[in-house]
VOSEKOL-217247 format. One record per atom (N, C-alpha, C): residue in three letters; x, y, z. Coordinates in pm, whole numbers, padded with zeros to 5 digits, always signed. Example, Ala and Ser with C-alpha at 12.3 -4.5 7.8 and 13.67 -1.06 7.14 Angstrom:
ALA+01319-00569+00780ALA+01230-00450+00780ALA+01320-00330+00780SER+01285-00225+00708SER+01367-00106+00714SER+01290+00003+00787
***
This chain:
MET-10655-15183+24610MET-10538-15079+24664MET-10644-14973+24689LEU-10615-14946+24854LEU-10686-14816+24893LEU-10591-14679+24877HIS-10675-14592+24900HIS-10567-14457+24900HIS-10649-14375+25020SER-10537-14297+25096SER-10586-14201+25198SER-10504-14093+25191ALA-10508-13989+25237ALA-10412-13852+25271ALA-10305-13890+25158GLY-10314-13911+25018GLY-10202-13888+24950GLY-10112-14029+24900PHE-10165-14132+24960PHE-10089-14247+24995PHE-10153-14353+24944ASP-10111-14455+24870ASP-10167-14588+24804ASP-10142-14714+24949PHE-10233-14773+24982PHE-10214-14884+25056PHE-10306-15015+25058GLU-10228-15123+25111GLU-10287-15223+25145GLU-10323-15256+25318VAL-10421-15298+25322VAL-10477-15326+25447VAL-10520-15456+25488GLU-10497-15507+25591GLU-10521-15674+25639GLU-10560-15635+25745ALA-10667-15646+25785ALA-10766-15633+25887ALA-10786-15727+26001ARG-10742-15717+26127ARG-10724-15816+26187ARG-10765-15805+26367SER-10715-15848+26451SER-10751-15851+26585SER-10752-15668+26648PRO-10830-15630+26699PRO-10800-15497+26764PRO-10741-15483+26883ASP-10702-15590+26941ASP-10642-15629+27067ASP-10498-15619+27042ASN-10414-15625+26927ASN-10322-15633+26897ASN-10268-15521+26828PRO-10147-15422+26862PRO-10125-15306+26800PRO-10113-15349+26654PRO-10168-15242+26537PRO-10172-15218+26448PRO-10007-15171+26383MET-09983-15249+26254MET-09811-15176+26174MET-09869-15094+26075VAL-09787-15018+26077VAL-09759-14951+25974VAL-09604-14985+25841LEU-09603-15012+25726LEU-09507-15101+25687LEU-09477-14996+25582LEU-09328-14956+25574LEU-09268-14881+25466LEU-09161-14920+25360HIS-09149-14964+25265HIS-09082-15049+25183HIS-08923-14958+25152GLY-08822-15004+25083GLY-08751-14947+25065GLY-08725-14892+24914SER-08635-14800+24886SER-08636-14774+24718SER-08663-14879+24612ASN-08718-14800+24548ASN-08762-14929+24431ASN-08835-15052+24479GLY-08888-15034+24578GLY-08990-15168+24645GLY-09140-15119+24640ARG-09194-15198+24688ARG-09360-15176+24703ARG-09419-15233+24797GLU-09494-15226+24821GLU-09626-15258+24944GLU-09611-15402+24993THR-09602-15479+24879THR-09589-15638+24890THR-09456-15676+24939ASP-09376-15612+24876ASP-09238-15669+24996ASP-09238-15687+25100TRP-09389-15643+25181TRP-09377-15695+25346TRP-09481-15795+25362THR-09482-15855+25292THR-09617-16005+25309THR-09565-16074+25381ASP-09450-16174+25397ASP-09409-16254+25452ASP-09334-16219+25605PHE-09293-16098+25578PHE-09269-16038+25702PHE-09407-15987+25807ALA-09465-15946+25774ALA-09613-15897+25867ALA-09686-16033+25916GLU-09697-16212+25810GLU-09759-16263+25884GLU-09677-16285+25961GLN-09498-16359+25955GLN-09422-16392+26070GLN-09414-16312+26193VAL-09412-16215+26176VAL-09375-16088+26324VAL-09522-16062+26363ALA-09625-16023+26278ALA-09748-15985+26393ALA-09865-16035+26312PRO-09887-16172+26309PRO-09987-16254+26244PRO-10124-16179+26288ASN-10131-16115+26394ASN-10251-16101+26437ASN-10290-15917+26477SER-10186-15858+26382SER-10225-15785+26395SER-10261-15684+26243THR-10332-15595+26266THR-10390-15541+26120THR-10292-15478+26085CYS-10254-15468+25950CYS-10104-15438+25883CYS-10118-15335+25778PHE-10085-15206+25776PHE-10085-15112+25648PHE-09960-15113+25584LYS-09982-15150+25452LYS-09869-15185+25404LYS-09896-15032+25297VAL-09776-14952+25308VAL-09765-14835+25214VAL-09708-14837+25111ARG-09729-14770+24980ARG-09683-14763+24887ARG-09606-14616+24901GLY-09493-14605+24848GLY-09415-14507+24830GLY-09516-14388+24720PRO-09511-14300+24737PRO-09578-14182+24629PRO-09498-14151+24504ILE-09391-14197+24508ILE-09275-14135+24406ILE-09267-14287+24310ALA-09301-14284+24173ALA-09257-14420+24074ALA-09067-14354+24066CYS-08991-14482+24096CYS-08874-14487+24043CYS-08840-14607+23987GLU-08773-14618+23888GLU-08720-14746+23817GLU-08808-14831+23831HIS-08803-14943+23892HIS-08882-15046+23897HIS-08997-15071+23983GLY-08983-14951+24056GLY-09098-14962+24197GLY-09140-14817+24242PHE-09107-14820+24365PHE-09177-14659+24433PHE-09051-14647+24536THR-09076-14507+24583THR-09015-14446+24695THR-09058-14323+24748PHE-09043-14305+24925PHE-09088-14232+24961PHE-09035-14068+24957PHE-08902-14078+24916PHE-08873-13921+24890PHE-08758-13963+24789ARG-08715-13834+24735ARG-08606-13826+24622ARG-08510-13799+24711ARG-08355-13864+24649ARG-08238-13822+24687ARG-08170-13665+24626ASN-08060-13648+24653ASN-07972-13574+24577ASN-07889-13668+24471ARG-07879-13587+24395ARG-07776-13670+24252ARG-07680-13778+24297ASP-07625-13689+24445ASP-07515-13789+24448ASP-07536-13905+24577ARG-07692-13907+24562ARG-07746-14026+24688ARG-07745-14005+24818SER-07678-13854+24840SER-07704-13783+24958SER-07897-13748+24984LEU-07888-13739+25150LEU-08024-13719+25186LEU-08051-13549+25148ASN-08164-13515+25060ASN-08216-13402+25041ASN-08324-13386+25189LEU-08223-13267+25270LEU-08337-13281+25419LEU-08450-13199+25393GLU-08481-13110+25286GLU-08595-13036+25253GLU-08693-13127+25201GLU-08633-13220+25127GLU-08744-13304+25081GLU-08806-13407+25174LEU-08692-13454+25236LEU-08727-13524+25367LEU-08827-13518+25440THR-08801-13353+25496THR-08908-13320+25564THR-09031-13298+25559ASP-09024-13261+25412ASP-09171-13231+25354ASP-09240-13352+25367ARG-09171-13476+25308ARG-09199-13642+25255ARG-09280-13660+25431THR-09186-13647+25501THR-09220-13689+25652THR-09369-13597+25693ALA-09345-13517+25723ALA-09535-13409+25722ALA-09621-13485+25602LYS-09612-13512+25535LYS-09718-13622+25470LYS-09749-13711+25537LEU-09656-13780+25543LEU-09659-13909+25621LEU-09724-13958+25763CYS-09693-13801+25855CYS-09750-13795+25970CYS-09920-13779+25960VAL-09936-13693+25844VAL-10089-13671+25834VAL-10162-13824+25786PHE-10088-13868+25695PHE-10138-14014+25692PHE-10164-14083+25800MET-10065-14091+25856MET-10057-14175+26005MET-10213-14126+26079GLU-10221-14029+26089GLU-10329-13936+26175GLU-10444-13982+26111THR-10455-13973+25975THR-10569-13996+25886THR-10615-14156+25936ILE-10518-14250+25913ILE-10549-14402+25904ILE-10616-14426+26047THR-10557-14358+26139THR-10575-14399+26306THR-10698-14340+26322ARG-10764-14223+26248ARG-10888-14164+26273ARG-11016-14250+26173GLU-10966-14276+26042GLU-11041-14346+25954GLU-11081-14477+26001TYR-10983-14544+26079TYR-10994-14724+26110TYR-11025-14733+26263ARG-11050-14632+26282ARG-11089-14613+26450ARG-10981-14700+26530LEU-10850-14705+26507LEU-10782-14805+26585LEU-10779-14731+26750ALA-10763-14845+26799ALA-10750-14854+26939ALA-10640-14849+27012GLN-10506-14860+26929GLN-10378-14864+26996GLN-10313-14797+26873ARG-10183-14705+26935ARG-10130-14648+26865ARG-10028-14751+26741PRO-10044-14754+26619PRO-09941-14851+26515PRO-09786-14824+26561LEU-09752-14927+26529LEU-09589-14937+26531LEU-09573-14924+26364ILE-09467-14869+26373ILE-09416-14823+26258ILE-09257-14913+26192ALA-09307-14968+26093ALA-09155-15045+26043ALA-09120-14985+25921GLY-08961-14982+25941GLY-08917-14925+25754GLY-08778-15005+25712TYR-08754-15059+25614TYR-08680-15119+25556TYR-08593-15027+25491SER-08473-15002+25448SER-08368-14900+25374SER-08435-14795+25386SER-08497-14721+25283SER-08519-14571+25260SER-08655-14549+25374GLY-08745-14665+25385GLY-08842-14670+25448GLY-08835-14655+25584ALA-08700-14707+25650ALA-08660-14747+25737ALA-08623-14567+25810ILE-08539-14474+25720ILE-08492-14346+25719ILE-08614-14301+25745ILE-08747-14239+25666ILE-08864-14178+25674ILE-08910-14237+25794ALA-08919-14351+25821ALA-08994-14402+25963ALA-08898-14321+26062ALA-08794-14321+26063ALA-08700-14230+26163ALA-08773-14118+26205ALA-08758-14081+26084ALA-08813-13914+26070ALA-08957-13899+26146VAL-09030-13986+26082VAL-09171-13971+26140VAL-09153-13995+26288VAL-09053-14082+26365VAL-09074-14078+26490VAL-09040-13950+26583CYS-08893-13900+26516CYS-08873-13769+26565CYS-08975-13663+26532ARG-09046-13641+26406ARG-09094-13516+26403ARG-09233-13500+26495GLN-09287-13661+26537GLN-09419-13678+26619GLN-09439-13809+26662CYS-09396-13841+26761CYS-09310-13996+26786CYS-09490-14035+26881THR-09565-13959+26915THR-09692-13980+26968THR-09772-14039+26891LEU-09774-14051+26767LEU-09884-14119+26636LEU-09803-14268+26636THR-09727-14297+26698THR-09674-14458+26707THR-09624-14493+26831SER-09618-14655+26850SER-09580-14713+26950SER-09446-14773+26973GLY-09413-14775+26872GLY-09251-14824+26826GLY-09192-14852+26700ALA-09075-14867+26671ALA-09030-14868+26554ALA-08953-14956+26522ILE-08937-15033+26406ILE-08859-15163+26378ILE-08777-15102+26244LEU-08636-15075+26249LEU-08553-15038+26139LEU-08446-15128+26076LEU-08472-15164+25974LEU-08415-15253+25914LEU-08337-15173+25772ARG-08180-15211+25800ARG-08097-15130+25746ARG-08112-14962+25697PRO-08064-14929+25851PRO-08112-14750+25875PRO-08031-14663+25842GLN-08069-14574+25791GLN-07945-14456+25839GLN-08033-14335+25879SER-07947-14241+25945SER-08043-14125+26040SER-08111-14034+25936PRO-08196-13967+25951PRO-08258-13905+25856PRO-08177-13753+25860ASP-08118-13753+25992ASP-08041-13607+26012ASP-07926-13622+26063PRO-07794-13713+26064PRO-07726-13728+26150PRO-07641-13612+26214GLN-07661-13469+26179GLN-07586-13384+26268GLN-07701-13263+26362THR-07772-13353+26358THR-07925-13283+26461THR-07967-13400+26566PRO-07926-13351+26715PRO-07990-13455+26825PRO-08104-13453+26774PHE-08152-13601+26814PHE-08321-13621+26807PHE-08385-13562+26939PRO-08509-13541+26912PRO-08597-13473+27047PRO-08599-13579+27163LYS-08667-13556+27250LYS-08683-13655+27349LYS-08745-13758+27332LEU-08731-13894+27336LEU-08839-14024+27338LEU-08803-14092+27417GLU-08815-14068+27585GLU-08813-14159+27642GLU-08879-14224+27629ARG-08818-14354+27661ARG-08859-14501+27704ARG-08941-14540+27520TYR-08922-14470+27428TYR-08995-14509+27325TYR-08891-14620+27282PRO-08960-14766+27232PRO-08916-14853+27182PRO-08848-14893+27065VAL-08728-14886+27004VAL-08684-14893+26880VAL-08579-14995+26848LEU-08597-15069+26771LEU-08546-15191+26685LEU-08489-15165+26597ILE-08331-15192+26618ILE-08236-15170+26447ILE-08164-15287+26434LEU-08205-15318+26293LEU-08139-15459+26276LEU-08046-15404+26131ALA-07937-15417+26151ALA-07810-15353+26052ALA-07750-15474+25994GLY-07691-15472+25874GLY-07621-15551+25806GLY-07480-15548+25833ALA-07385-15622+25852ALA-07231-15579+25868ALA-07159-15561+25747HIS-07229-15640+25624HIS-07203-15649+25485HIS-07285-15552+25370ASP-07315-15467+25426ASP-07427-15341+25373ASP-07333-15256+25284ASP-07353-15314+25159ASP-07256-15211+25078ASP-07317-15105+25032ARG-07448-15041+25084ARG-07538-14935+25071ARG-07533-14864+25176ARG-07464-14873+25284ARG-07472-14828+25390ARG-07302-14778+25456GLU-07241-14635+25479GLU-07120-14659+25537GLU-07140-14730+25692ARG-07018-14806+25746ARG-06997-14863+25867ARG-07071-14790+25962TYR-07055-14683+25972TYR-07123-14561+26083TYR-07249-14511+26108ASP-07311-14571+25996ASP-07465-14536+25967ASP-07544-14578+26070ALA-07563-14711+26100ALA-07632-14755+26243ALA-07569-14719+26342PRO-07471-14724+26360PRO-07430-14693+26499PRO-07430-14533+26555VAL-07463-14458+26435VAL-07493-14282+26463VAL-07628-14336+26447ILE-07733-14384+26460ILE-07864-14375+26469ILE-07892-14434+26589GLU-07843-14533+26618GLU-07820-14620+26758GLU-07806-14459+26855GLU-07702-14425+26861GLU-07667-14350+26948GLU-07765-14209+26964GLN-07821-14142+26848GLN-07889-14047+26880GLN-08005-14101+26919PHE-08086-14219+26916PHE-08172-14283+26993PHE-08158-14269+27124ARG-08077-14329+27165ARG-08012-14379+27302ARG-07999-14220+27369ILE-07928-14132+27348ILE-07917-14016+27382ILE-08060-13927+27400ALA-08142-13962+27335ALA-08306-13911+27320ALA-08351-13996+27436GLY-08318-14072+27497GLY-08379-14167+27622GLY-08428-14291+27560ALA-08445-14353+27440ALA-08532-14451+27353ALA-08459-14569+27380HIS-08563-14662+27442HIS-08505-14819+27484HIS-08470-14875+27328VAL-08346-14860+27333VAL-08325-14909+27188VAL-08223-15094+27160ALA-08327-15192+27101ALA-08238-15293+27068ALA-08169-15292+26937TYR-08060-15329+26957TYR-07958-15311+26843TYR-07899-15460+26809HIS-07871-15487+26654HIS-07811-15617+26628HIS-07776-15598+26501LEU-07635-15600+26487LEU-07568-15620+26354LEU-07553-15750+26322LEU-07614-15779+26204LEU-07623-15931+26142LEU-07507-15945+26038ASP-07518-16055+25997ASP-07414-16160+25902ASP-07511-16130+25779ALA-07486-16021+25751ALA-07593-15988+25652ALA-07540-15870+25535GLY-07601-15825+25388GLY-07558-15738+25299GLY-07680-15629+25331HIS-07726-15544+25234HIS-07863-15477+25241HIS-07982-15554+25213ASP-07977-15661+25177ASP-08101-15742+25160ASP-08151-15819+25281TRP-08283-15882+25284TRP-08307-15967+25403TRP-08182-16074+25451GLU-08147-16065+25566GLU-08075-16184+25605GLU-08134-16340+25567PRO-08028-16410+25506PRO-08076-16510+25411PRO-08159-16624+25528LYS-08090-16641+25645LYS-08176-16755+25770LYS-08272-16670+25839GLY-08324-16591+25801GLY-08423-16514+25846GLY-08449-16447+25960LEU-08316-16396+25978LEU-08273-16331+26116LEU-08361-16218+26154ASP-08381-16125+26049ASP-08466-16002+26054ASP-08578-16023+26121ARG-08686-16147+26055ARG-08796-16152+26099ARG-08786-16233+26190ALA-08733-16312+26261ALA-08713-16427+26398ALA-08689-16287+26498LEU-08623-16212+26480LEU-08560-16116+26582LEU-08668-16013+26601SER-08727-15959+26469SER-08861-15863+26514SER-08947-15912+26573LYS-08977-16049+26521LYS-09096-16089+26592LYS-09091-16138+26732GLU-08956-16146+26781GLU-08918-16165+26929GLU-08944-16058+27005TRP-08880-15945+26957TRP-08894-15821+26997TRP-09026-15788+26990PHE-09123-15795+26914PHE-09249-15735+26865PHE-09341-15816+27011ALA-09306-15953+27022ALA-09393-15982+27111ALA-09338-15963+27260SER-09232-15920+27283SER-09183-15900+27443SER-09241-15759+27459LEU-09292-15686+27380LEU-09345-15569+27398LEU-09467-15563+27403PHE-09541-15640+27284PHE-09701-15627+27283PHE-09756-15782+27293SER-09710-15883+27357SER-09771-16008+27372SER-09893-15963+27456GLY-09993-16049+27431GLY-10124-16007+27522GLY-10206-15905+27504GLY-10161-15861+27388GLY-10259-15741+27376GLY-10235-15575+27495LYS-10114-15611+27516LYS-10088-15476+27619LYS-10183-15341+27576ARG-10197-15282+27646ARG-10317-15151+27600ARG-10214-15024+27672GLU-10121-15048+27699GLU-10043-14912+27734GLU-10045-14819+27641ASN-10048-14850+27532ASN-10080-14747+27405ASN-10204-14739+27365ALA-10301-14754+27422ALA-10421-14720+27391ALA-10426-14577+27332LEU-10535-14568+27264LEU-10563-14424+27231LEU-10682-14390+27298VAL-10720-14272+27385VAL-10813-14280+27459VAL-10886-14109+27416
***
């Protein structure tokens, strides 16, 4: 396990010609939750599997919620700022030639979206699985042509029915290029592997051949 800028993480270094990925697990999860996903979606990309800094129940999380499970915006804002520093640090320390793509599951998707809204230039795109808006009442900043994949579950008992449509609309209004799929799934991974298959297809359509539009200069 490595440590940088307040976060523990694992890194699998691969071809610099492919955009790297930063992977954020859900509540009570850990960095190893992403092993199969990374291998299937971006087998040639360097992957940073980040562990949430807060221990909770059987795993870790990236931010604390209020007691009623609603989002604590002050807490989320603070944790998002720290995660942005981590993103900047690994980009510098690992001399990344391209901006990483950020992928998040559940609460990891919430803070991934918050990172995009706070400083979209840190990343080249976002994959959000079972997301919820980090701030449904506030318009997102301008995100012209920023690529986002949203994968929601039609039977997700940990989300309201409007959660995914709300964040999708926020991204679209901000000018992002959004791909949205409502899967026949709950909050967990879709059992037939559609989360991975759709993510792989989306990733390949944007970055196949090591496109360098997102190169850091």
